[in-house]
C-alpha positions as CSV (number, residue, x, y, z in Angstrom):
1,X,-110.8,94.1,134.7
2,X,-107.0,94.5,134.9
3,X,-105.7,98.0,135.3
4,X,-103.2,99.3,132.7
5,X,-99.7,99.5,134.0
6,X,-98.8,103.0,132.7
7,X,-95.4,102.8,134.3
8,X,-94.5,99.8,132.2
9,X,-95.9,101.4,129.0
10,X,-93.8,104.5,129.6
11,X,-90.7,102.5,130.1
12,X,-91.3,100.6,126.9
13,X,-91.9,103.8,125.0
14,X,-88.7,105.2,126.3
15,X,-86.7,102.1,125.3
16,X,-88.2,102.1,121.8
17,X,-87.6,105.8,121.4
18,X,-83.9,105.4,122.4
19,X,-83.5,102.5,120.0
20,X,-85.0,104.5,117.2
21,X,-82.9,107.6,117.9
22,X,-79.7,105.4,118.1
23,X,-80.5,103.7,114.8
24,X,-81.3,107.0,113.1
25,X,-78.1,108.7,114.3
26,X,-76.0,105.6,113.4
27,X,-77.4,105.6,109.9
28,X,-76.9,109.3,109.5
29,X,-73.3,109.0,110.8
30,X,-72.5,106.1,108.5
31,X,-73.8,108.1,105.5
32,X,-71.5,111.0,106.3
33,X,-68.7,111.6,103.9
34,X,-65.1,112.0,104.9
35,X,-64.5,115.7,104.4
36,X,-61.0,116.2,105.8
37,X,-57.8,114.3,106.3
38,X,-55.7,115.1,109.3
39,X,-52.2,113.8,109.4
40,X,-49.9,114.0,112.4
41,X,-46.3,112.7,112.7
42,X,-45.4,111.4,116.2
43,X,-42.0,113.1,115.8
44,X,-41.2,116.3,113.9
45,X,-37.5,115.2,113.5
46,X,-36.2,113.3,110.5
47,X,-39.1,114.1,108.2
48,X,-38.5,111.6,105.4
49,X,-42.2,111.8,104.6
50,X,-44.4,114.8,104.1
51,X,-48.1,115.4,104.9
52,X,-48.7,115.5,101.1
53,X,-47.1,112.1,100.5
54,X,-49.2,110.4,103.2
55,X,-52.3,112.2,102.0
56,X,-51.7,110.9,98.5
57,X,-51.3,107.4,99.8
58,X,-54.6,107.6,101.6
59,X,-56.4,109.1,98.6
60,X,-55.0,106.5,96.2
61,X,-56.5,103.8,98.4
62,X,-60.0,105.2,99.2
63,X,-60.7,107.5,96.3
64,X,-60.6,110.9,97.9
65,X,-62.1,112.6,101.0
66,X,-65.2,113.9,99.3
67,X,-66.3,110.8,97.5
68,X,-66.6,108.1,100.2
69,X,-69.0,107.5,103.1
70,X,-67.7,106.5,106.5
71,X,-69.4,103.1,106.4
72,X,-67.5,102.3,103.2
73,X,-64.1,103.2,104.7
74,X,-61.9,100.2,105.6
75,X,-59.6,101.6,108.3
76,X,-57.7,98.3,108.7
77,X,-56.8,98.3,105.0
78,X,-55.6,101.9,105.1
79,X,-53.4,101.1,108.1
80,X,-52.0,98.1,106.4
81,X,-51.2,100.2,103.3
82,X,-49.3,102.7,105.4
83,X,-47.6,100.1,107.5
84,X,-46.2,98.5,104.3
85,X,-44.5,101.7,103.3
86,X,-40.7,101.3,103.8
87,X,-40.4,104.6,105.7
88,X,-43.3,104.0,108.2
89,X,-42.8,102.1,111.4
90,X,-46.4,102.2,112.6
91,X,-49.6,103.9,111.4
92,X,-52.9,104.5,113.1
93,X,-56.0,105.5,111.2
94,X,-59.4,106.4,112.7
95,X,-62.4,108.5,111.8
96,X,-64.4,111.0,113.9
97,X,-68.1,111.7,114.0
98,X,-67.6,115.1,112.3
99,X,-66.1,113.5,109.2
100,X,-62.4,113.8,109.9
101,X,-60.0,111.0,108.9
102,X,-57.2,111.1,111.4
103,X,-53.8,109.5,110.7
104,X,-50.9,109.1,113.1
105,X,-47.6,108.2,111.6
106,X,-44.4,106.9,113.3
107,X,-41.5,106.9,110.9
108,X,-38.7,104.4,110.8
109,X,-35.3,105.5,112.1
110,X,-32.3,104.8,109.9
111,X,-29.1,103.7,111.6
112,X,-26.7,103.5,108.6
113,X,-26.6,104.4,105.0
114,X,-25.4,101.6,102.6
115,X,-23.6,102.6,99.4
116,X,-23.0,100.1,96.6
117,X,-21.8,100.4,93.1
118,X,-25.4,100.6,91.8
119,X,-27.5,101.7,94.8
120,X,-27.7,103.7,98.0
121,X,-30.2,103.2,100.8
122,X,-30.7,103.2,104.6
123,X,-31.1,100.4,107.0
124,X,-33.2,100.7,110.1
125,X,-32.6,99.0,113.5
126,X,-34.2,95.8,112.3
127,X,-32.3,95.6,109.0
128,X,-35.2,96.7,106.9
129,X,-34.4,98.8,103.8
130,X,-35.4,102.5,103.6
131,X,-35.0,104.4,100.3
132,X,-33.3,107.8,100.4
133,X,-35.7,110.7,100.8
134,X,-35.7,114.0,98.9
135,X,-36.9,115.8,102.0
136,X,-34.3,114.8,104.5
137,X,-30.8,113.2,104.7
138,X,-30.0,111.4,107.9
139,X,-26.6,111.9,109.5
140,X,-25.6,108.3,110.0
141,X,-22.5,106.2,109.3
142,X,-21.8,105.3,105.7
143,X,-21.4,101.5,105.0
144,X,-19.5,100.2,102.0
145,X,-18.0,96.9,101.0
146,X,-19.3,93.3,101.1
147,X,-22.8,94.1,102.5
148,X,-26.3,93.7,101.1
149,X,-29.9,93.6,102.3
150,X,-29.5,89.8,102.5
151,X,-26.3,89.5,104.6
152,X,-26.7,92.6,106.9
153,X,-28.1,90.8,109.9
154,X,-24.8,89.8,111.5
155,X,-23.8,93.5,111.5
156,X,-27.0,95.0,113.0
157,X,-25.8,94.7,116.6
158,X,-22.7,96.7,115.7
159,X,-24.7,99.3,113.8
160,X,-27.3,99.6,116.6
161,X,-24.6,100.0,119.3
162,X,-23.1,102.9,117.4
163,X,-26.5,104.5,116.8
164,X,-27.6,104.4,120.5
165,X,-24.3,105.5,122.0
166,X,-23.9,109.3,122.0
167,X,-20.1,109.2,121.8
168,X,-19.9,106.5,119.1
169,X,-22.6,108.1,117.0
170,X,-20.7,111.3,116.9
171,X,-17.3,109.7,116.5
172,X,-17.8,106.8,114.0
173,X,-18.5,108.1,110.5
174,X,-18.1,105.0,108.2
175,X,-17.7,101.2,108.1
176,X,-16.2,99.0,105.5
177,X,-17.3,95.4,105.4
178,X,-14.4,93.2,104.2
179,X,-15.0,90.0,102.2
180,X,-13.8,88.1,105.2
181,X,-16.6,89.6,107.3
182,X,-14.2,91.8,109.3
183,X,-15.2,95.4,109.9
184,X,-13.0,98.5,109.5
185,X,-14.4,101.7,111.0
186,X,-13.5,105.3,110.3
187,X,-13.6,108.0,113.0
188,X,-14.5,111.7,112.6
189,X,-11.6,113.5,114.2
190,X,-8.4,111.5,113.3
191,X,-7.0,109.7,110.3
192,X,-6.5,106.3,111.9
193,X,-8.5,103.2,111.0
194,X,-10.3,101.2,113.6
195,X,-9.9,97.5,113.0
196,X,-13.0,96.1,114.6
197,X,-12.8,92.5,113.3
198,X,-15.9,90.3,113.2
199,X,-19.1,91.8,114.7
200,X,-18.7,89.8,118.0
201,X,-18.1,91.0,121.5
202,X,-19.4,94.4,120.3
203,X,-20.0,96.0,123.7
204,X,-16.6,94.9,125.1
205,X,-14.7,96.1,122.0
206,X,-16.3,99.5,122.1
207,X,-15.7,99.8,125.8
208,X,-12.0,99.2,125.1
209,X,-12.1,101.8,122.3
210,X,-13.7,104.5,124.4
211,X,-11.2,103.8,127.2
212,X,-8.3,104.1,124.7
213,X,-9.8,107.3,123.1
214,X,-10.3,109.1,126.4
215,X,-6.8,108.2,127.5
216,X,-5.1,108.9,124.2
217,X,-6.8,112.2,123.6
218,X,-4.6,113.7,126.3
219,X,-1.6,112.5,124.3
220,X,-0.7,114.5,121.3
221,X,0.7,111.3,119.7
222,X,-2.8,110.2,118.9
223,X,-2.5,112.2,115.7
224,X,0.3,109.9,114.6
225,X,-1.7,106.6,114.9
226,X,-2.5,104.9,111.6
227,X,-4.4,102.0,113.0
228,X,-6.3,101.1,116.2
229,X,-6.9,97.3,116.5
230,X,-9.8,96.2,118.7
231,X,-9.7,92.5,117.6
232,X,-8.0,91.4,120.8
233,X,-10.5,91.5,123.6
234,X,-8.0,92.1,126.4
235,X,-6.1,95.0,124.8
236,X,-6.1,97.7,122.2
237,X,-3.2,97.5,119.7
238,X,-2.1,100.7,118.0
239,X,0.2,101.2,115.0
240,X,1.9,104.5,114.1
């Protein structure tokens, strides 16, 4: 008569017990309801959105924290809803075992503010539109003239160069886009206009402008200039 292998039986019992406990805990966990929404902004600067605004977006799309089970929660859909918001660059949404819905928000960064006869809005570094916020007003150059959401792409390199450069971002306050496509810039400290021309050779033109500025700032005559022309790559032409 074959002897019973108690070692094998114990091993099988342990395996079945583990499977049962895992299934039980998984079912209990899936039936838990979301009891709290936790929202964190990756940067505390430029708060165009508030926690309440993000919270309302989430509630509108899953019905409220106390009314939905974790297994009914579509995290991908929630992320997609948030990513589609014009002020959000990236959203991450995940739930925890204790019933918390965690949301991490990275906001878009505006680089200019476009002003038209009928509208006013921001553009980010990719040329995407951002509506103005009641919570925060970004200190970025104002852009007027022959520009729209549809034709802004050629000017993005110019706007991004201003935004990323510490000197230019503090010095350049406005840009006018002429019907010809030429750009005229306004500086913060003096009355002269900066004739930039077409948005080409951007780095070289700004390098010339910074060299002119740092040289001319030592000369009191800089206050008499009416125009600084950067259209000629090899030189800066000034008019008094």
